[in-house]
N, C-alpha and C positions, 0 to 999 in steps of 0.2 A: 564267571558266567555272565556278569553284566556286560562286559565288553563284547562277548559273543553275541548277546542279544542286540546290542547296538549295531553290530555289523549286519546281522540278519535283517534288522529293521531297514538299514540302508539298502540292502539287496531287494527288499520288498518295494521300496521307492523306485529303485532302478527298474524293477520288473513291470511297473505301470507304463513304461515308455511306449511300448508297442500298442497297448490298448488306447492310450491317449492319441497316438497318431492315427489309429484306425477310426476313432470316433470324431476326429477333426477333419478339416478340409485337406485336399491334396496340396502338397508343398514340395518344392525342390529340396532333396535331402541336404545339399550343401547349405542352402539358406536356412533350413530348419535347424541343422546342427549349429550354425553360427548364432542364430537367435537364442538357442538353448544356452550356449556357453556365455553369450553376452549378458543375458538376463540373470542366469544362475551365478555365473562368475562375478558379475558386478555386485549382486546381493551378498555373496560371500566376502568380497573385499570390503563392502560397507559394514558388515557385521564385525569383521576383524578390526577395522578402524575404530568403530564404536567401543569395542572391548579395550582396545589400546588406550583410547582417550580416557575411558573410565578408570583404567589402571593408573594412568598418570595422575589423575585427580586423587586417587587413593594414596599414591606416593607423596603428593603434596601435603596431604593431611596427616601423614604418618600412620595410616591404618592398613597399609598393604602388608602382606606376608611374603617372605622370600620365596621365590619360585622353586618348585621341585625340579629335579632333573628329568622327571618323566621316566626314570629308570625302574625296571622291575625285572623279573626273570625273562621277560620278553623283549626288553629293549633299552637298557641303560646305555649311555655312551661309553663304551669300553675301548680298550686298546685295539680291538679288531675292527672297529667301525671306521670307515674312511673319514678323514678329517678335513675335507674340503669345505670352503666357506658356505654359509647358509644361503647367500643369494645366488650362488652357482646352483645349489639344489633347487631354488625357486625357479630359475630359468630352465633347468632340465625338466622339472616337473611340468612347467607350463608348455614346453615343447611336446612332452608326452601327451598332455591333454589335447593340444591342437592336432597332433598327428593321429590320435586314436580314431576320430570320427571319419575323416576321409578314407583312412585305410580300411575301416570296418565297412563303410558303404561300398568301396571298390570291391572288396571281397564278396559281399552279398550280391552286387550287380553282376559279377563274373560267374558265380557258381550257385546263385540262389540264396535265399534267406537261410534255409536250413543248414546247408553246408558251410556257408560263410560264418554263421553264428557259432556253429559247433567248433570250427577251427579257431575262431577268435577267442571264445569263452573257454574252450578246452585247453588252448595253449597258454593262456594267461597265468593260471596257477603254477603250471610247470616252469614257465620262464621266470616267474617271480621267485619261486623257490630256488631255482638254480642260481639266479643272479644274487639273491640274498646269501646263499651258501658261498659263492665266490667272493663277494665283496665284504661280507661280514663274518666269514668263517664260522657260520652257524648252521649245522645240519638240521633240516626241518623236522626230522623225527620220523619214526616208522609209522606212527598213527597218521601223520600227514600224507605219507606216500600211499597208504592203503585208502584213506578217505578220498584223496585226490583222484586215484585210479577209479574208485567207485563212482564218484561224482561225474568225472569226465566221461566214463562209460555210459552213465545215465543220460547225459546230454547228447551223446552220439546216438543212442537208441531212440531218444525222443526226436532228434533231428531226422533220423532215417524214417521214422514213422509218420512224420508230418511234412516232410520235404516235398517241394514241387519243383526243385531246380533241375537243370539239365543233367543227363546221365554222365556225360563226359566232364571231368573236372579240369578246369583251367589252372595250370601251374602258377601263372601270374596272380590269379585270384587267390589261390592258397597262400602265396607269399604275402599278399596284401593283408589277409586275415591274420597270419602269423605276426605281421607288422603291427596290427592292432593289439594283439596280445602282448607284444613287446612294449608297445607304448603304454599300456596299462601297467606293466611291471615297472617301467621307468617312473611314472608319477606316483605309484604306490611306495616305491623305495625312497624317492625324493621326499615325500611327505613323512615317512618314518624317520629319515635323517633329521629333518627339522624338529620333529617331536623329541627325538633323542637329545637334541641340543637345547631343549627347554622351551620350545615354542608351544603355544596352545594349539588345540585342534583348529580353532577358528582362525588363528594367525597363519598356520601352515597352509590350510586349504584356501583361505582368502588370498594369500599372496600368490600361490600358483594359479588359481583360477581367475584372480583379478588381472594378472598379466595376460592370461589367455583371452579374457574378455576384451581387453583393449585391442588385441590383435584381431579378434573376431568381428569387431564393428565394421572395418572397411570391407571385410568379406561379405557381411550381411548387406551392406549398402550396394555392393557390386552385383548381387544376385536379385532375382525376381522375388521380392518380399511382399507382393500384393496380398498374399493370403493372410498376413498378420493384421491387415486393416479390417477384416471381417470379425464379427463378434466371436464366432467359433474359432477362428484362427488365433485371435488374441488370447482367448481362454486356453487354447492348446499351448501356446507359447509360454504363458504364465505357469501352467502346470509343469511343462517340461523344464522350465528354468528354475522355478522356486521349489518344486517338490522333488523331481528326479535329479536335480543338481544341487541346489542350496541345502535343502533339508537332508538329502541323501549323503552329501559329502561332509556335513557337520557330524552326522551319525558315524559315517565311515571313519573320519579322523579321530573321533572320540574312542572308537573301538580299536583303531590302529595303535593308539598310545600304549595299550597293555598287551597287545598280541603281536606275533611276528608277521611280517608282510606275507609270507607263504601261507600262513593260516588264514589271514584275512582274504586273500585272493581266492582260496578254495571256498570259504564261507559265502562269498558273493555269488557262487554258482546257484544260490537260492533265487537269483534273478530269473533264469529261464523257468524255474519251477513256478514262481509267482506269475510270470507272463502266461504260461500255459493254463494255469488255473483261472486266471482272469479271462482268458479267451473262451474257456468253457462256460464260466458263470455270466459274463457280460456280453460276449459276442456270439453266444450259442454255437461255438465250435464243437465238433464231435471228436472224441478220442478213441482210437483203436486200442485193442488189447496190447499191442506192442508199445504204444505211447504210454499207456498206464504202467507197463513194466519199466519203461525208461524213467518215469516219474518216481517210482518206488526205489529204483536203484540210485537215482540222484539224491533222493531224500535220505536214503540210508547212509550215503557218504557224508552228507552234511551233518546228520545227527551224530555219527561216529566222531567226527572232528569236533563238534560242539561239546560233546561229553568229555572227550580227551583234553580239550583246551581248558574246560572248566575245572577239571581235576588238577591240572598243572598250575593254575593261577593261585597266588598266595591269598590267604584269607583276608588280610588287611592290606589296603593299598594307601599310599600317601595321597593326601588331598591335593587335587590340581587347582592351585590358586594363582598361578603366575605364568611365567614363560612367555612374556610378550615379545613380539618381534622387535 
């Protein structure tokens, strides 16, 4: 259950993104996304490096303990796991991180925030589960199928109740949103692959997001980033970078170690639940009866999966003390 709570905490961090943007100054989405990845990914890389250096010092003094494999019922490196090199996983994961934001923004620009969000967030758990099933030969389970269907339906109801996008749906926009969901699936599975090879959560997330951060810097410099020079803009950039990226993905990676990628991707649908509640509490947004129904359906799917995952997890887990990159 601890891993479930870690992923839900990550989803809460993710869910503050929209509120932070609403409370901050206007900023170009591409510039904002690049700043978020540069700050957050850079911090993740720095944390991974610090942990690695500390581990080398322990090795030198003879106080380190042999790393665990990270294996459990949810993810040891078995014969069915693809055995490509870890740095290929890092590159693939970084590409997924980089591709997600422009694809997501393109989808919302074409079809509105509501439709774009529901297609991206709704397709991500399905694509993650299918890819995990194909690559790792692991059926996500009946509980995951029911919970994912409930949670996705809840997101769809919520989007329909709060949407302001055009009535005609742009197929290219839908394709972009599905691309965002696929990008999420790629970096989730890449992170899981690294964890299964003995990498720590900080090392796996730091490597993928550190590479993405390096690529994001020239993108940030090429866009209009004047917004970041204002106190409000700087505060927004720090929040989006350090909270919705650094803290969120450390929690995400720690939970991913003991859970399947399919389970994690469904649990992170708590993000729109958090975003909606923050909109009501902080931005004085009003919810219709349909929106409340969507929230309840979404929450029921998340609770179902959380309970089912908690029951499947072993009572005692090996202590994660190693696995440096």
